MDTraj code that builds the backbone (N, CA, C; nanometers):
import mdtraj as md
import numpy as np

residues = "UNK UNK UNK UNK UNK UNK UNK UNK UNK UNK UNK UNK UNK UNK UNK UNK UNK UNK UNK UNK UNK UNK UNK UNK UNK UNK UNK UNK UNK UNK UNK UNK UNK UNK UNK UNK UNK UNK UNK UNK UNK UNK UNK UNK UNK UNK UNK".split()
xyz = np.array([
    [-4.3554, 4.0582, -0.2015],
    [-4.2827, 3.9012, -0.2595],
    [-4.1166, 4.0016, -0.2363],
    [-4.0757, 3.8650, -0.2249],
    [-3.9016, 3.9293, -0.1923],
    [-3.8660, 3.8038, -0.2904],
    [-3.7676, 3.8608, -0.3767],
    [-3.6771, 3.8570, -0.4666],
    [-3.5985, 3.7305, -0.4330],
    [-3.5383, 3.6538, -0.4866],
    [-3.4022, 3.5714, -0.4895],
    [-3.2950, 3.6057, -0.5156],
    [-3.1814, 3.6673, -0.4823],
    [-3.0725, 3.7055, -0.5162],
    [-2.9751, 3.6463, -0.4777],
    [-2.9382, 3.6477, -0.6299],
    [-2.7801, 3.5496, -0.6133],
    [-2.6598, 3.6109, -0.5739],
    [-2.5974, 3.5031, -0.5461],
    [-2.4740, 3.5082, -0.4329],
    [-2.3413, 3.5335, -0.5351],
    [-2.3728, 3.4689, -0.6297],
    [-2.2451, 3.4610, -0.7335],
    [-2.1041, 3.6241, -0.7167],
    [-2.0077, 3.5957, -0.7624],
    [-1.9345, 3.6924, -0.7568],
    [-2.0367, 3.8223, -0.8415],
    [-2.0401, 3.7830, -0.9395],
    [-2.0553, 3.8586, -1.1013],
    [-2.1832, 3.9564, -1.0117],
    [-2.2518, 3.8868, -0.9684],
    [-2.4316, 3.9365, -0.9260],
    [-2.3608, 4.0044, -0.8650],
    [-2.2825, 4.0163, -0.7381],
    [-2.2325, 4.0945, -0.6181],
    [-2.1767, 4.1988, -0.6776],
    [-2.1081, 4.1675, -0.7754],
    [-2.0357, 4.3384, -0.8462],
    [-2.1350, 4.4154, -0.8825],
    [-2.2281, 4.3902, -0.9336],
    [-2.3365, 4.4660, -1.0410],
    [-2.4141, 4.5369, -0.9526],
    [-2.4451, 4.4578, -0.8028],
    [-2.5259, 4.4932, -0.7635],
    [-2.4349, 4.6127, -0.6661],
    [-2.3161, 4.5961, -0.6484],
    [-2.2417, 4.7094, -0.5951],
    [-2.2365, 4.8329, -0.6497],
    [-2.2077, 4.8192, -0.8195],
    [-2.1685, 4.9227, -0.8965],
    [-2.3265, 4.9938, -0.8888],
    [-2.3988, 4.9076, -0.9103],
    [-2.5458, 4.9908, -0.9599],
    [-2.6238, 5.0857, -0.8213],
    [-2.5365, 5.0168, -0.7157],
    [-2.5467, 5.0863, -0.5708],
    [-2.4845, 5.2348, -0.5718],
    [-2.3639, 5.2223, -0.6230],
    [-2.2883, 5.3620, -0.6459],
    [-2.3126, 5.4455, -0.7204],
    [-2.3593, 5.3987, -0.8133],
    [-2.4454, 5.4707, -0.9221],
    [-2.5445, 5.5368, -0.9227],
    [-2.6066, 5.4571, -0.8432],
    [-2.7264, 5.5156, -0.7801],
    [-2.7176, 5.6580, -0.6642],
    [-2.6114, 5.6474, -0.6091],
    [-2.5407, 5.6951, -0.4961],
    [-2.5056, 5.8424, -0.5863],
    [-2.4175, 5.8423, -0.6826],
    [-2.3692, 5.9718, -0.7306],
    [-2.4565, 6.0072, -0.8245],
    [-2.5665, 5.9618, -0.8770],
    [-2.6699, 6.0248, -0.9136],
    [-2.7670, 6.1140, -0.8519],
    [-2.7844, 6.0112, -0.7645],
    [-2.8437, 6.1228, -0.5923],
    [-2.7254, 6.2966, -0.6029],
    [-2.6387, 6.2299, -0.6190],
    [-2.5413, 6.3116, -0.5178],
    [-2.5538, 6.4676, -0.6014],
    [-2.5655, 6.4038, -0.7866],
    [-2.5144, 6.5170, -0.8781],
    [-2.7035, 6.5808, -0.8639],
    [-2.8088, 6.5026, -0.8722],
    [-2.9071, 6.5386, -0.8370],
    [-2.9792, 6.6721, -0.7472],
    [-2.8532, 6.6473, -0.6118],
    [-2.8786, 6.7407, -0.4959],
    [-2.7801, 6.8797, -0.5586],
    [-2.7069, 6.8643, -0.5863],
    [-2.5996, 6.9547, -0.6231],
    [-2.6886, 7.0920, -0.7322],
    [-2.7548, 6.9908, -0.7980],
    [-2.8584, 7.0639, -0.9047],
    [-2.9689, 7.1984, -0.8703],
    [-2.9414, 7.1251, -0.7728],
    [-3.1299, 7.1605, -0.7597],
    [-3.0688, 7.3401, -0.6798],
    [-3.0059, 7.4050, -0.6112],
    [-2.9494, 7.5014, -0.6437],
    [-2.9771, 7.6025, -0.7331],
    [-2.9052, 7.5087, -0.8192],
    [-2.8777, 7.6275, -0.9952],
    [-3.0267, 7.6287, -1.0200],
    [-3.0905, 7.5042, -1.0395],
    [-3.2094, 7.4994, -1.1250],
    [-3.3399, 7.6263, -1.0503],
    [-3.3295, 7.6386, -0.8986],
    [-3.4002, 7.6931, -0.8011],
    [-3.3452, 7.8678, -0.8487],
    [-3.2410, 7.9004, -0.8588],
    [-3.2296, 8.0302, -0.8890],
    [-3.2505, 8.0850, -1.0351],
    [-3.1654, 7.9918, -1.1334],
    [-3.2723, 8.0113, -1.2285],
    [-3.3827, 8.0371, -1.2694],
    [-3.4786, 7.9569, -1.1835],
    [-3.6269, 7.9782, -1.1732],
    [-3.6212, 8.1300, -1.1673],
    [-3.5541, 8.1223, -1.0561],
    [-3.6318, 8.2761, -0.9711],
    [-3.5404, 8.4121, -1.0653],
    [-3.4306, 8.4153, -1.1605],
    [-3.4111, 8.4512, -1.2646],
    [-3.5152, 8.4943, -1.3173],
    [-3.5731, 8.3704, -1.3916],
    [-3.6811, 8.3595, -1.5065],
    [-3.8362, 8.4194, -1.4216],
    [-3.8088, 8.4033, -1.3443],
    [-3.9730, 8.4795, -1.3313],
    [-3.8842, 8.6287, -1.2636],
    [-3.8234, 8.6480, -1.2742],
    [-3.7830, 8.7969, -1.1992],
    [-3.8145, 8.8245, -1.0305],
    [-3.7972, 8.7433, -0.9668],
    [-3.7609, 8.7826, -0.7985],
    [-3.6085, 8.8335, -0.7506],
    [-3.5006, 8.7701, -0.8380],
    [-3.3961, 8.8176, -0.7548],
    [-3.3317, 8.9035, -0.8733],
])
top = md.Topology()
chain = top.add_chain()
for i, resn in enumerate(residues, 1):
    res = top.add_residue(resn, chain, resSeq=i)
    for name in ("N", "CA", "C"):
        top.add_atom(name, md.element.get_by_symbol(name[0]), res)
traj = md.Trajectory(xyz[None], top)
């Protein structure tokens, strides 16, 4: 099922902002993966 998207300026601006926020959240998640991995290994005693 396809959703009908509104083409008004308000909806387009909100969609662009949501896309930007999603991109930023993904970048933060990717940046935290090494920190979490090192913390896990230190806790378990592998490093």
